[in-house]
N, C-alpha and C positions, 0 to 999 in steps of 0.2 A: 512550604516544604523546604527542608534543609538541603544544602549542597550535596551531602553524602547520599541522601535519598534520590536526588536527581541523577547522580552518577550511577547508582545501583539500577535505576529504571532505564537509564541510557544503555547500560550493558545488557539488561534483559531485552530491551527493544532491538539492540543490534543483533543479539543471538537469534531472537525470533524472526527478524527480517532475513537473516542469512539462511536459517533452517527453512523458513517458509518459502524461500525462493525455489527450493527443490522438492516441495511437497504439493501435489495437486489437490485441489479442494473437490470433494464429492458430497452429494447428498444421498440419503438412503430412503427407501420407501417407509411408510408408516409402520410402527411396530405391530399393530393389530393385523397387518397383512403378512407378517413374516411366516405365520403358520401355513398359509396357503401358497404364497409365492416365494418364500425364502427371503433372504436379505438381498435386495437389488440396489446397486449403486448407479448414480448418474453423475457424470462429470459436470462441474460448473464452468469448465474451460478457463479457469484461473488457478493461480497458486495461492498459498497462504501468506505470501510476502506482504501484502497490504495489511494483514492483521498485525504483523510486527510493527509496522509504521504507526498504525493508529493506536495500538495498545501502549506504545511508548509515549504517545501524546496524552492519552486518557489517564494513564497512571503516573507518568513522570513529569507531566506538565509541559509547558512550552520549552523549557530549557533541556529537560531530559529527552524529550522527543527530538529536538534539533541536534543535540549531541550524538544521539544514536544514529541518526541518518547522515550526519556529516562523516561520522566514523565509517559508516557503510559505504558511502561514495568514495572516500579516500582509500579504504581497503580494496574496493573493486577496481579502482583506476591504477593503483600503484603497487599492489601487493598480491592479492588473492583473486582468483576467478569466481567471485561470489554473485555476479549478475546472471540473469537467465541464460544469456548467450556467451558466457565467459567473463572476461574482464580485460584490463589493460588500458593504456592511454588511448588506443585507437577506438575504444568504445564510444567516443564522442560521435562517431559516424553512424552508430546504430540508431534506428528510429525510436527505439524504446528509451534512449538515454534521457530524453526530456522528462519522461515520467519518473525516472529515477531521481533526476534533479528536483522534481516536484515533491519528492518525499520530504525534503528539508522544510519548505514552507508549509506543506500539508501537515506534517507532524507539529509544527509550531502553532498553526491556527487551531488544530485539534486540541492541543494541550492548553492553549490560551482559553478557548471556549469551555473546555472540560472543567476548569477550575474557577470559572466566574460565579458559579452557584454551587449549592450543595449537590452531591451526586444523586441524580435521578436518571432512570433508564432513558427517558425521552431527551434529557439535556445531553447525556453522553452520546446518544444516537445522533442527535443534531450536530454535535461537535465532530463526530466521526464522518458524517456525511459532508460537512463543510471541508474537512481535511481531504476527503476523497475528491471532492469537486476541484480543490486547488491542484491536486496531483494531476488530474485530467486536463485542467486548464494549461498547466505548464507543459504537459506532454503535447498538447495540440499546438501551442505556440512554438515549441521546438520543432515539431513536424513541419510547420509553416516555414520556419527559417531554413530547415534542412532541405526543403524542396527547392530552394534557390541556390544553396551552397554546394550540395553534393551532387555530382553527376549521377543521373539516374537512367532508367530505361528510356531510350529515345522515343518509344511509342507512347509514353505517358506525358501529358502536359503537367505543369506545376500544380494546377488545380486538381487534376485527376490523381496525382500522387498524394496530395493532401487529403482528398476525399477517401481514397483507398486506405491511407494510414489511419485516419480518424475512425473509419469503420472497423479496421482490424484491431486497433489498440485502445479505442475508447468505447465505441457503441457496442461491439460484440461482447467484451468482457464486463460491461457495466452492470447487467443484472446479477452476475456472479459476485461482483464487488459489493453490491447492495446486500446480498445475503451475508457476506462476510462482515459488513458493517453491523448487522444485527448480532452476529456472533461476538464481534469485538465489544460492542456496547454492553452486552449481557455479561461477558467476562469482566470487563472493567467495573461495571456496577457491583457485581458480587465481590470482587477483590477489594474495592474501595470500602464496601460495607464491612468486610471481614477485617480489614486493616485500620478501620476507624479514621479515615481521612477523606 
C-alpha cells in the first residue's frame, strides 16, 4: 500500500472514530418479525468508536491505523472534545483514557494482521478481535495504574476500584464490541474486494 493510500485511510479512520464516539450502536429484531412486532431496537451499550479504530487498521494497514489514532488522541487532548466525556489534557485522569491510548497499538496490530494474508472474512475478523483485545489490555493496565495514582473513593480499595473499572469498561461492553467486530470485518472484507487490495 502506498503512502497516499495510508494517509487517506488514516483520515477515514479518524473521521469514523470521531463520529462513532457520538453514535450509539443498536441491533434490531429480525425482518420477518417486523410485520407482527414492528421494528424493535436494542442498545448494545457501546458506541461505534471501536469500528473507526478497527476499520482504519483493516483498510489502512498498520501505518494508516496508527496515524488515524494518534491524530485522534492528539485532537482530543489538545484541541477538540472528541472523547466520550469531552477532552483536554486533564482527560489523563479519566478511567477510559487507557482504552483510548490502546486504540493506537490496537489499530497497529489489527492493520498488521489484516495485511499478512489475502483478505478473507475470517482473517479480518481475527485481526479485528486481536486489535480489540489489545485495546482492552491497555485499558485494564491503565486502570491498574490509575487505581494507585489518582485519589479515589475512600470506601473502595485499589483492588475493588480495579475490579469495578474492569467490569464497567471491559466486561460489560465486550459482547457489544464483539458484534461490532463482526460488522467491521464484514465491511472491511467487502471494501477490500471492491477496491481490489
